[in-house]
Backbone as CSV, one residue per row, in Angstrom:
resi,resn,N_x,N_y,N_z,CA_x,CA_y,CA_z,C_x,C_y,C_z
1,MET,-108.439,5.692,-16.921,-109.703,5.437,-15.899,-110.791,6.159,-16.342
2,SER,-111.771,5.464,-16.661,-113.025,6.211,-16.770,-113.864,6.766,-15.456
3,LYS,-114.710,7.909,-15.758,-115.225,8.414,-14.500,-115.994,7.435,-13.793
4,VAL,-116.718,6.452,-14.567,-117.704,5.404,-13.996,-116.724,4.704,-13.049
5,ILE,-115.603,3.966,-13.745,-114.788,3.171,-12.939,-114.072,3.913,-11.621
6,TYR,-113.800,5.043,-11.933,-113.157,6.035,-10.654,-114.301,5.869,-9.682
7,GLU,-115.376,6.569,-9.892,-116.474,6.610,-8.860,-116.992,5.226,-8.361
8,MET,-117.033,4.015,-9.080,-117.197,2.871,-8.537,-116.285,2.452,-7.478
9,THR,-114.927,2.572,-7.797,-113.960,2.109,-7.115,-113.987,2.859,-5.659
10,GLU,-114.046,4.298,-5.810,-114.113,5.185,-4.516,-115.161,4.858,-3.703
11,SER,-116.397,4.442,-4.278,-117.435,3.973,-3.651,-117.371,2.504,-2.974
12,ASN,-116.575,1.786,-3.366,-116.261,0.354,-3.038,-115.403,0.449,-1.779
13,ILE,-114.370,1.605,-1.893,-113.525,1.677,-0.815,-114.074,2.403,0.408
14,ASP,-115.157,3.116,0.276,-115.798,3.718,1.262,-116.842,2.789,1.997
15,VAL,-117.278,1.769,1.192,-118.186,0.805,1.814,-117.342,-0.192,2.619
16,GLY,-116.179,-0.508,2.068,-115.257,-1.542,2.822,-115.004,-1.001,3.925
17,PHE,-114.583,0.056,4.229,-114.101,0.699,5.431,-115.231,0.902,6.437
18,ARG,-116.324,1.554,5.829,-117.593,1.707,6.643,-117.981,0.208,7.177
19,GLU,-118.049,-0.538,6.606,-118.446,-1.869,7.189,-117.284,-2.808,7.680
20,HIS,-116.317,-2.321,7.589,-114.953,-3.053,8.031,-114.872,-4.477,7.354
21,ASN,-115.066,-4.520,6.245,-115.001,-5.655,5.202,-113.494,-5.801,4.647
22,GLN,-112.850,-6.670,5.363,-111.454,-6.757,4.955,-111.469,-7.410,3.505
23,TYR,-112.430,-8.272,2.977,-112.384,-8.851,1.606,-112.612,-7.759,0.580
24,VAL,-113.449,-6.671,1.021,-113.618,-5.568,-0.267,-112.361,-4.710,-0.152
25,ILE,-111.868,-4.468,1.066,-110.853,-3.716,0.944,-109.488,-4.260,0.181
26,GLU,-109.354,-5.636,0.451,-108.186,-6.185,-0.134,-108.585,-6.453,-1.726
27,LYS,-109.608,-6.532,-2.138,-109.917,-6.492,-3.509,-109.692,-5.195,-4.227
28,GLU,-110.111,-3.974,-3.529,-110.015,-2.751,-4.230,-108.384,-2.488,-4.073
29,THR,-107.710,-2.884,-2.928,-106.296,-2.597,-2.884,-105.438,-3.324,-3.935
30,ASP,-106.017,-4.605,-4.174,-105.167,-5.232,-5.334,-105.598,-4.649,-6.573
31,TYR,-106.875,-4.161,-6.623,-107.112,-3.681,-8.093,-106.154,-2.279,-8.186
32,ILE,-106.200,-1.493,-7.361,-105.517,-0.318,-7.532,-103.862,-0.616,-7.538
33,LEU,-103.393,-1.573,-6.968,-101.960,-1.705,-7.034,-101.654,-2.146,-8.428
34,ASN,-102.504,-3.171,-9.061,-102.006,-3.722,-10.140,-102.415,-2.622,-11.122
35,LYS,-103.288,-1.830,-11.102,-103.659,-0.662,-12.180,-102.307,0.331,-12.264
36,ILE,-101.701,0.687,-11.065,-100.542,1.514,-10.925,-99.768,0.860,-11.771
37,VAL,-99.441,-0.427,-11.465,-98.292,-1.216,-12.321,-98.399,-1.082,-13.781
38,THR,-99.676,-1.272,-14.107,-100.011,-1.237,-15.706,-100.116,-0.187,-16.238
39,ILE,-100.327,1.060,-15.563,-100.272,2.448,-16.135,-98.724,2.686,-16.249
40,MET,-97.863,2.512,-15.247,-96.701,2.860,-15.190,-95.847,2.207,-16.369
41,LEU,-96.093,0.897,-16.584,-95.501,0.206,-17.809,-95.826,0.747,-19.198
42,SER,-97.035,1.354,-18.971,-97.441,1.834,-20.222,-97.059,3.345,-20.554
43,ILE,-97.152,4.107,-19.596,-96.438,5.675,-19.635,-95.018,5.844,-19.547
44,PHE,-94.425,4.942,-18.840,-92.870,4.863,-18.739,-92.184,3.916,-19.540
45,SER,-92.765,3.529,-20.770,-92.184,2.326,-21.548,-90.719,2.737,-21.901
46,ASP,-90.436,3.966,-21.997,-89.092,4.369,-22.348,-88.049,4.348,-21.279
47,LYS,-88.693,4.094,-19.882,-87.750,3.949,-18.772,-87.846,2.630,-18.210
48,LEU,-89.125,1.781,-18.287,-89.249,0.594,-17.577,-89.357,-0.571,-18.648
49,LYS,-88.684,-1.611,-18.265,-88.935,-2.929,-19.032,-90.025,-3.477,-18.421
50,GLY,-90.052,-3.605,-17.084,-91.032,-4.455,-16.248,-90.823,-4.036,-14.736
51,ILE,-92.043,-4.461,-14.054,-92.103,-4.467,-12.735,-92.564,-5.776,-12.108
52,THR,-91.772,-6.522,-11.410,-92.106,-7.784,-11.024,-91.930,-7.828,-9.189
53,PHE,-92.883,-8.708,-8.800,-92.991,-8.797,-7.306,-92.288,-10.455,-6.896
54,ASN,-91.819,-10.566,-5.831,-91.215,-11.773,-5.537,-92.325,-12.895,-5.444
55,LYS,-93.430,-12.602,-5.092,-94.621,-13.365,-4.786,-95.787,-12.876,-5.528
56,THR,-96.585,-13.784,-6.177,-97.700,-13.436,-6.850,-98.847,-13.025,-6.128
57,VAL,-98.857,-13.424,-4.990,-99.928,-13.070,-3.936,-99.260,-12.512,-2.695
58,ILE,-99.817,-11.209,-2.372,-99.225,-10.457,-1.272,-99.999,-11.044,-0.030
59,GLN,-99.248,-11.415,1.099,-99.925,-11.534,2.557,-99.857,-10.288,3.033
60,PHE,-101.320,-9.714,2.778,-101.581,-8.467,3.439,-101.410,-8.428,4.885
61,ASN,-100.818,-7.221,5.482,-100.914,-6.763,6.891,-102.195,-6.357,7.394
62,ALA,-102.900,-7.352,7.799,-104.343,-7.058,8.117,-104.357,-5.705,9.039
63,GLU,-103.550,-5.530,9.939,-103.673,-4.429,10.782,-103.584,-3.047,9.840
64,TYR,-102.744,-3.051,9.062,-102.427,-2.075,8.137,-103.747,-1.796,7.215
65,LEU,-104.138,-2.766,6.616,-105.037,-3.074,5.663,-106.373,-2.246,6.135
66,LEU,-106.813,-2.332,7.416,-107.991,-1.859,7.975,-107.733,-0.473,8.605
67,SER,-106.587,0.163,8.488,-106.319,1.431,9.226,-106.749,2.418,8.254
68,VAL,-107.000,3.569,8.987,-107.398,4.887,8.452,-106.443,5.386,7.466
69,LYS,-105.109,5.145,7.781,-103.872,5.425,7.012,-104.102,4.830,5.599
70,HIS,-104.499,3.488,5.648,-104.467,2.688,4.426,-105.760,3.392,3.527
71,GLN,-106.812,3.516,4.247,-108.074,4.141,3.672,-107.635,5.476,2.684
72,LYS,-106.691,6.335,3.390,-106.428,7.665,2.886,-105.525,7.426,1.802
73,ASN,-104.463,6.372,1.861,-103.604,6.047,0.827,-104.314,5.546,-0.286
74,LEU,-105.308,4.541,-0.149,-106.055,4.265,-1.410,-106.826,5.138,-2.130
75,LEU,-107.172,6.255,-1.353,-108.043,7.386,-2.152,-107.052,8.182,-2.785
76,LYS,-105.652,8.348,-2.269,-104.799,9.284,-2.638,-104.194,8.660,-3.931
77,TRP,-104.162,7.268,-3.941,-103.534,6.435,-5.221,-104.634,6.761,-6.112
78,LEU,-105.819,6.548,-5.892,-106.855,6.504,-6.704,-106.770,7.710,-7.705
79,ARG,-106.789,8.949,-6.914,-106.686,10.287,-7.461,-105.322,10.189,-8.310
80,ARG,-104.317,9.913,-7.793,-103.102,9.953,-8.521,-103.109,9.442,-9.788
81,ILE,-103.551,8.238,-9.959,-103.594,7.428,-11.278,-104.438,7.860,-12.191
82,ALA,-105.385,8.791,-11.743,-106.487,9.159,-12.522,-106.075,10.618,-13.132
83,SER,-105.260,11.214,-12.607,-104.478,12.269,-13.095,-103.056,12.278,-13.575
84,LEU,-102.485,10.968,-13.728,-101.240,10.999,-14.441,-101.140,11.579,-15.744
85,GLU,-100.171,12.248,-16.009,-99.901,12.881,-17.495,-99.180,11.733,-18.122
86,ILE,-99.302,11.935,-19.441,-98.700,11.197,-20.482,-97.209,11.028,-20.488
87,SER,-96.540,12.307,-20.269,-95.143,12.280,-20.162,-94.613,13.155,-18.932
88,PRO,-94.795,12.567,-17.827,-94.157,13.179,-16.770,-92.727,13.499,-16.546
89,SER,-92.134,14.103,-15.858,-90.823,14.401,-15.837,-90.063,13.282,-14.952
90,ASP,-88.495,13.127,-15.235,-87.871,12.276,-14.479,-88.137,12.257,-12.777
91,LEU,-88.197,13.519,-12.390,-88.687,13.793,-11.058,-89.866,13.204,-10.621
92,GLU,-90.886,13.392,-11.522,-92.255,12.760,-11.093,-92.338,11.250,-11.082
93,PHE,-91.587,10.725,-12.105,-91.476,9.182,-12.308,-90.766,8.811,-11.118
94,GLY,-89.747,9.336,-10.636,-88.958,8.946,-9.402,-89.915,8.911,-8.111
95,LYS,-90.487,10.024,-7.828,-91.422,9.917,-6.843,-92.467,8.908,-6.986
96,LEU,-93.200,8.695,-8.104,-93.928,7.560,-8.213,-93.608,6.304,-7.851
97,LYS,-92.266,6.134,-8.275,-91.603,4.783,-8.148,-91.499,4.725,-6.851
98,ILE,-90.749,5.552,-6.072,-90.443,5.325,-4.560,-91.807,5.280,-3.780
99,ASP,-92.908,5.993,-4.058,-94.063,5.818,-3.322,-94.683,4.513,-3.499
100,LEU,-94.717,4.061,-4.618,-95.198,2.631,-5.067,-94.309,1.719,-4.231
101,GLU,-93.057,1.697,-4.062,-92.350,0.596,-3.526,-92.634,0.820,-1.886
102,ASN,-92.658,2.015,-1.589,-92.760,2.080,-0.009,-94.046,1.638,0.432
103,TRP,-95.145,2.058,-0.525,-96.571,1.532,-0.175,-96.710,-0.035,-0.187
104,TYR,-95.976,-0.616,-1.062,-95.982,-2.009,-1.435,-95.360,-2.652,-0.060
105,TYR,-94.377,-2.123,0.564,-93.952,-2.692,1.825,-94.779,-2.509,2.981
106,GLN,-95.424,-1.537,2.995,-96.609,-1.254,4.066,-97.458,-2.339,3.967
107,LEU,-98.007,-2.656,2.662,-98.842,-3.505,2.465,-98.730,-5.067,3.073
108,GLY,-97.134,-5.087,3.390,-96.854,-6.687,3.556,-96.043,-7.276,2.444
109,GLY,-95.587,-6.498,1.484,-94.755,-7.168,0.212,-93.483,-7.086,0.676
110,GLU,-92.703,-8.248,0.338,-91.182,-8.234,0.559,-90.388,-7.793,-0.441
111,LYS,-90.557,-8.094,-1.750,-89.520,-7.495,-2.641,-90.315,-6.994,-4.047
112,ILE,-89.775,-5.947,-4.259,-90.411,-5.513,-5.736,-89.353,-5.004,-6.638
113,HIS,-89.272,-5.547,-7.759,-88.015,-5.321,-8.623,-88.522,-4.563,-9.863
114,PHE,-87.876,-3.471,-10.193,-87.880,-2.465,-11.380,-86.872,-2.846,-12.385
115,GLU,-87.156,-3.231,-13.405,-86.198,-3.538,-14.576,-86.230,-2.158,-15.544
116,TYR,-85.145,-1.538,-15.668,-85.072,-0.424,-16.478,-84.511,-0.621,-17.890
117,GLN,-85.042,0.142,-18.854,-84.523,0.143,-20.251,-83.012,0.546,-20.134
118,GLU,-82.221,0.100,-20.900,-80.858,0.275,-20.887,-80.463,1.774,-21.240
119,GLY,-81.351,2.112,-22.031,-80.746,3.787,-22.427,-81.366,4.408,-21.262
120,TYR,-82.053,4.113,-20.175,-82.488,5.127,-19.197,-81.336,5.056,-17.914
121,LEU,-80.375,4.065,-18.164,-79.269,3.923,-17.039,-78.067,4.788,-17.403
122,LEU,-77.468,5.221,-16.339,-76.419,6.193,-16.343,-75.092,5.244,-15.853
123,THR,-73.739,5.427,-16.448,-72.854,4.840,-15.715,-72.436,5.631,-14.523
124,PRO,-71.845,4.944,-13.561,-71.321,5.862,-12.393,-70.502,7.094,-12.850
125,SER,-69.775,7.193,-13.672,-69.028,8.346,-14.171,-70.072,9.516,-14.485
126,GLU,-70.935,9.069,-15.473,-72.105,10.134,-15.855,-72.906,10.574,-14.735
127,ALA,-73.181,9.697,-13.950,-74.106,10.059,-12.704,-73.467,11.052,-11.966
128,SER,-72.048,10.764,-11.609,-71.305,11.624,-10.545,-71.108,12.957,-11.309
129,THR,-70.955,12.978,-12.620,-70.723,14.343,-13.316,-71.995,15.235,-13.200
130,GLN,-73.197,14.400,-13.620,-74.295,15.233,-13.547,-74.672,15.609,-12.141
131,LEU,-74.462,14.926,-11.121,-74.775,15.251,-9.617,-73.776,16.309,-9.109
132,GLY,-72.622,16.394,-9.983,-71.531,17.472,-9.395,-70.810,16.946,-8.362
133,ILE,-70.570,15.691,-8.196,-69.963,15.020,-7.044,-68.759,14.184,-7.786
134,SER,-67.814,13.692,-6.676,-66.755,12.910,-7.189,-67.407,11.343,-7.172
135,LYS,-66.465,10.502,-7.688,-66.927,9.040,-7.751,-66.932,8.424,-6.214
136,VAL,-66.198,9.033,-5.500,-65.944,8.534,-3.855,-67.141,8.930,-3.363
137,THR,-67.637,10.081,-3.616,-68.903,10.509,-2.893,-70.143,9.741,-3.418
138,LEU,-70.104,9.572,-4.756,-71.232,8.625,-5.283,-71.316,7.327,-4.682
139,ASN,-70.198,6.661,-4.527,-69.998,5.364,-3.662,-70.665,5.465,-2.253
140,LYS,-70.235,6.615,-1.666,-70.610,6.911,-0.231,-72.318,6.801,-0.196
141,TYR,-72.842,7.952,-1.321,-74.486,7.810,-1.714,-75.088,6.519,-1.910
142,ILE,-74.446,5.542,-2.599,-74.963,4.387,-2.872,-75.047,3.374,-1.763
143,LYS,-74.017,3.521,-0.864,-74.114,2.936,0.457,-75.242,3.361,1.335
144,GLN,-75.669,4.790,1.069,-76.660,5.272,2.112,-78.042,5.281,1.506
145,GLY,-78.258,4.383,0.270,-79.439,4.272,-0.383,-79.677,4.851,-1.593
146,LEU,-78.723,5.390,-2.332,-78.994,5.869,-3.718,-79.030,4.831,-4.518
147,GLU,-80.162,4.859,-5.315,-80.425,3.519,-6.038,-79.233,3.193,-7.152
148,CYS,-78.881,1.910,-7.228,-77.857,1.316,-8.211,-78.141,0.120,-8.580
149,VAL,-78.136,-0.160,-9.790,-78.715,-1.542,-10.314,-77.379,-2.286,-11.088
150,ASN,-77.345,-3.578,-10.719,-76.349,-4.404,-11.540,-76.776,-4.784,-12.614
151,THR,-75.969,-4.452,-13.656,-76.265,-4.892,-15.170,-75.248,-6.211,-15.414
152,SER,-75.267,-6.566,-16.572,-74.318,-7.885,-16.867,-72.872,-7.464,-16.663
153,SER,-72.621,-6.261,-16.997,-71.250,-5.746,-16.896,-70.719,-4.868,-15.971
154,HIS,-71.679,-3.868,-15.414,-71.466,-2.792,-14.705,-72.589,-2.288,-13.821
155,ARG,-72.119,-1.603,-12.880,-73.313,-0.953,-12.067,-73.770,0.371,-12.836
156,LYS,-75.101,0.574,-12.631,-75.582,1.698,-13.446,-76.433,2.307,-12.455
157,ILE,-76.877,3.735,-12.828,-77.749,4.418,-11.969,-79.073,4.897,-12.874
158,PRO,-80.241,4.678,-12.575,-81.486,5.293,-13.196,-81.424,6.652,-13.186
159,LYS,-81.848,7.234,-14.427,-81.753,8.648,-14.624,-82.405,9.564,-13.574
160,PHE,-83.605,9.030,-13.048,-84.494,9.859,-12.135,-83.581,10.375,-10.884
161,ILE,-82.553,9.335,-10.592,-81.921,9.700,-9.427,-81.303,11.032,-9.391
162,ILE,-80.888,11.613,-10.427,-80.180,12.822,-10.565,-81.005,14.042,-9.895
163,GLU,-82.431,13.949,-10.444,-83.300,14.920,-9.661,-83.761,14.528,-8.397
164,ILE,-84.179,13.316,-8.091,-84.574,12.808,-6.931,-83.610,13.094,-5.677
165,TRP,-82.348,12.898,-5.991,-81.296,13.173,-4.909,-81.238,14.558,-4.573
166,LYS,-81.620,15.628,-5.165,-81.564,16.905,-4.920,-82.964,17.299,-4.140
167,ASP,-83.689,16.390,-4.069,-85.059,16.670,-3.348,-85.048,16.247,-2.179
168,PRO,-84.999,16.991,-1.040,-84.661,16.459,0.429,-85.572,15.613,0.767
169,VAL,-86.866,15.740,0.506,-87.943,14.827,1.115,-87.637,13.395,0.580
170,TYR,-87.648,13.350,-0.804,-87.409,11.911,-1.361,-86.268,11.345,-1.428
171,SER,-85.082,12.248,-1.384,-83.709,11.381,-1.182,-83.846,10.794,0.357
172,ILE,-84.338,11.255,1.150,-84.369,10.963,2.736,-85.226,9.619,2.447
173,ARG,-86.444,9.622,2.018,-87.304,8.507,1.650,-86.488,7.437,1.051
174,LEU,-85.872,7.539,0.152,-85.059,6.378,-0.498,-84.120,6.054,0.197
175,GLN,-83.374,6.805,1.178,-82.305,6.155,2.221,-82.946,5.450,3.179
176,MET,-84.242,5.787,3.719,-84.913,5.129,4.862,-85.491,3.804,4.335
177,MET,-85.658,3.619,2.911,-86.327,2.361,2.533,-85.044,1.591,2.205
178,ALA,-83.984,1.922,2.030,-82.710,1.023,1.763,-82.207,0.435,3.235
179,GLN,-82.399,1.478,4.294,-82.230,0.990,5.539,-83.164,0.012,6.006
180,GLU,-84.218,0.177,5.707,-85.453,-0.915,5.987,-85.093,-2.111,5.369
181,LYS,-84.742,-2.391,4.351,-84.452,-3.500,3.495,-83.174,-4.126,4.243
182,GLN,-82.212,-3.405,4.591,-80.848,-3.793,5.197,-81.408,-4.159,6.654
183,ARG,-82.329,-3.792,7.259,-82.580,-4.163,8.672,-83.264,-5.614,8.783
184,GLN,-83.847,-6.000,7.749,-84.429,-7.267,7.301,-83.519,-8.466,7.496
185,ASN,-82.332,-8.052,7.220,-81.137,-8.906,7.354,-80.426,-8.723,8.294
186,GLN,-80.622,-7.994,9.382,-79.706,-7.648,10.540,-80.594,-8.112,11.919
187,SER,-79.573,-8.348,12.845,-80.224,-8.313,14.105,-80.419,-7.039,14.805
188,PRO,-81.311,-6.764,15.627,-81.364,-5.456,16.250,-79.974,-4.905,16.848
189,ILE,-79.377,-5.832,17.378,-77.888,-5.379,17.920,-77.059,-4.958,16.918
190,GLU,-76.957,-5.645,15.798,-76.137,-5.260,14.730,-76.555,-3.947,14.152
191,ARG,-77.918,-3.555,14.006,-78.451,-2.433,13.474,-78.046,-1.323,14.477
192,LEU,-78.246,-1.621,15.713,-77.781,-0.594,16.767,-76.302,-0.097,16.521
193,HIS,-75.570,-0.926,16.420,-74.079,-0.902,16.231,-73.873,0.135,14.999
194,GLU,-74.826,0.012,13.994,-74.620,0.545,12.618,-74.948,1.998,13.025
195,ILE,-76.129,2.001,13.784,-76.736,3.329,13.967,-75.827,4.294,14.800
196,ASN,-75.269,3.700,15.647,-74.320,4.535,16.618,-73.162,4.997,15.972
197,ASN,-72.595,4.177,14.716,-71.537,4.693,13.991,-72.065,5.863,13.226
198,GLU,-73.147,5.717,12.537,-73.762,6.958,11.844,-73.966,8.029,12.460
199,LEU,-74.504,7.974,13.835,-74.610,9.108,14.736,-73.502,9.871,15.160
200,THR,-72.272,8.869,15.460,-70.871,9.626,15.694,-70.537,10.359,14.726
201,THR,-70.712,10.022,13.334,-70.075,10.891,12.327,-70.687,12.020,12.293
202,LEU,-72.192,12.128,12.502,-72.849,13.418,12.530,-72.635,14.156,13.510
203,GLN,-72.225,13.581,14.854,-71.872,14.473,15.865,-70.550,15.003,15.821
204,VAL,-69.451,14.466,15.013,-68.350,14.851,14.743,-68.458,15.958,13.800
205,LYS,-69.305,15.610,12.755,-69.284,16.775,11.427,-69.786,18.148,12.060
206,TYR,-70.954,18.117,13.020,-71.665,19.216,13.551,-71.049,19.518,14.924
207,LYS,-70.219,18.802,15.601,-69.640,19.102,16.889,-70.952,19.352,17.969
208,SER,-71.858,18.455,17.660,-72.968,18.625,18.624,-73.315,17.177,18.975
209,ALA,-74.052,16.863,20.286,-74.384,15.680,20.858,-75.720,15.246,20.067
210,THR,-76.658,16.214,19.753,-77.929,15.929,19.249,-78.227,16.584,18.058
211,TYR,-79.265,16.169,17.403,-79.648,17.000,16.113,-80.334,18.318,16.571
212,GLN,-81.025,18.218,17.896,-81.781,19.539,18.517,-80.562,20.527,18.713
213,GLU,-79.463,20.109,19.053,-78.386,21.057,19.357,-77.793,21.588,18.163
214,ALA,-77.462,20.890,17.176,-76.831,21.073,15.773,-77.599,22.029,14.920
215,PHE,-78.992,21.697,15.083,-79.869,22.402,14.310,-80.825,23.291,15.050
216,LYS,-80.308,24.035,16.164,-81.368,24.610,17.034,-81.976,25.967,16.545
217,GLU,-81.210,26.286,15.558,-81.678,27.685,14.783,-82.719,27.361,13.723
218,PHE,-82.838,26.130,13.476,-83.557,25.803,12.171,-84.614,24.685,12.497
219,ASP,-85.530,24.394,11.499,-86.277,23.104,11.487,-86.144,22.603,10.214
220,GLY,-86.530,21.402,9.979,-86.350,20.788,8.547,-86.829,21.499,7.264
221,ASP,-88.165,22.178,7.620,-88.713,22.787,6.464,-88.232,24.015,6.340
222,SER,-87.349,24.811,6.976,-86.693,25.933,6.668,-85.169,25.904,6.165
223,MET,-84.991,24.760,5.911,-83.502,24.528,5.777,-83.216,24.395,4.110
224,ASP,-82.376,24.907,3.566,-81.953,24.678,2.110,-81.812,23.246,1.943
225,ASP,-80.938,22.561,2.667,-80.725,21.061,2.478,-80.704,20.410,3.877
226,PRO,-81.870,20.042,4.251,-82.280,19.170,5.532,-81.824,17.870,5.637
227,SER,-81.097,17.472,4.614,-80.915,16.036,4.755,-80.201,15.332,5.860
228,ASP,-79.211,16.037,6.542,-78.540,15.515,7.760,-79.578,15.738,9.001
229,TYR,-80.376,16.820,8.926,-81.299,16.874,9.993,-82.429,15.794,9.917
230,TYR,-82.879,15.467,8.784,-83.880,14.320,8.803,-83.283,12.814,9.138
231,THR,-82.067,12.870,8.511,-81.249,11.590,8.579,-81.084,11.337,10.257
232,TRP,-80.510,12.285,10.994,-79.984,12.510,12.224,-81.179,12.178,13.294
233,LYS,-82.460,12.813,12.826,-83.728,12.676,13.618,-84.307,11.305,13.372
234,TYR,-84.218,10.535,12.217,-84.881,9.324,11.963,-83.927,8.281,12.604
235,LEU,-82.626,8.442,12.616,-81.735,7.739,13.137,-81.940,7.295,14.790
236,GLU,-82.132,8.634,15.215,-82.487,8.797,16.721,-83.723,8.103,17.354
237,GLU,-84.810,8.313,16.341,-85.988,7.634,16.741,-85.765,5.924,16.502
238,GLU,-85.088,5.632,15.580,-85.025,4.340,15.331,-84.107,3.526,16.529
239,LYS,-83.077,4.335,17.005,-82.380,3.779,18.111,-83.024,3.674,19.198
240,SER,-84.146,4.595,19.412,-84.865,4.587,20.672,-85.942,3.352,20.653
241,GLU,-86.283,3.105,19.399,-87.223,1.844,19.145,-86.363,0.610,19.222
242,ILE,-85.357,0.416,18.879,-84.583,-0.593,19.067,-84.199,-0.903,20.598
243,ILE,-83.847,0.225,21.250,-83.504,-0.030,22.732,-84.727,-0.401,23.580
244,THR,-85.771,0.013,23.166,-87.052,-0.438,23.569,-87.308,-1.717,23.552
245,LEU,-87.275,-2.202,22.259,-87.374,-3.584,21.665,-86.585,-4.593,22.528
246,LEU,-85.192,-4.163,22.962,-84.382,-4.739,23.554,-84.345,-4.917,24.932
247,GLY,-85.348,-4.087,25.458,-85.763,-3.913,26.988,-84.961,-2.778,27.659
248,GLY,-84.561,-1.990,26.915,-83.853,-0.997,27.527,-84.540,0.371,27.856
249,LEU,-84.058,1.526,28.125,-84.696,2.468,28.409,-84.995,3.241,26.875
250,ASP,-86.220,3.781,26.898,-86.729,4.316,25.684,-86.162,5.936,25.929
251,PHE,-85.302,6.457,25.030,-84.621,7.595,25.360,-85.685,8.832,24.885
252,GLY,-86.857,8.649,24.282,-87.755,9.351,23.892,-88.528,9.663,25.005
253,LYS,-88.493,8.907,26.093,-89.315,9.345,27.257,-88.519,9.676,28.501
254,LYS,-88.865,10.507,29.256,-88.246,10.817,30.455,-88.301,9.863,31.668
255,GLU,-87.408,9.766,32.175,-87.293,8.785,33.551,-88.231,9.558,34.618
256,LYS,-89.026,8.854,35.294,-89.808,9.489,36.414,-88.925,9.434,37.741
């Protein structure tokens, strides 16, 4: 991206939000989204065959589109694509892929599909060996959100997962996206039952009723592996939201 195009795009974003012009914001959002896809397919041609959306036109979430959060995201993405290196690591590729997918869903998109090069896929046996875990544990992680693709003959794991799964922030982000996709096909009651089962497993594992009790000596940022901390915290928050949605007590608030 040339300096002129960068500055022009940055200026258009500023004008769009300053004037609350939804059409300008939508145009720049569409431009940046398509620019990311084009750059990824070029830089990561050894990893990706294609990136496709289930719809050619996104029905943008208007509330999100005009939000301060979206303005910050647009500028962040603009800086990010302007500074992309030619051959970033698997970890950086994985972060970019996950962030793009997450942003796409925030925008109101429904499905985005990444098609990987065959040589960039690992067998479950290869993936479990590189992660240092058993195949049983790998299957457990796949259920939790570890990315797995179905090829014509076998399930395969994209190579970036090996590094991403060791990153506490992005491994949790990957799991949360998987849960969000699953929630789209579940009723609130079904999801609540699932959350309760997951919480019970954590409570038994740590012999504690809450994540605050289990991790009272720590916070997420100071732990070597905060995966369970964040998983438990997010599950509690989601449970509270569902109960509120169903008309029950919001456990995040105290009764008066």
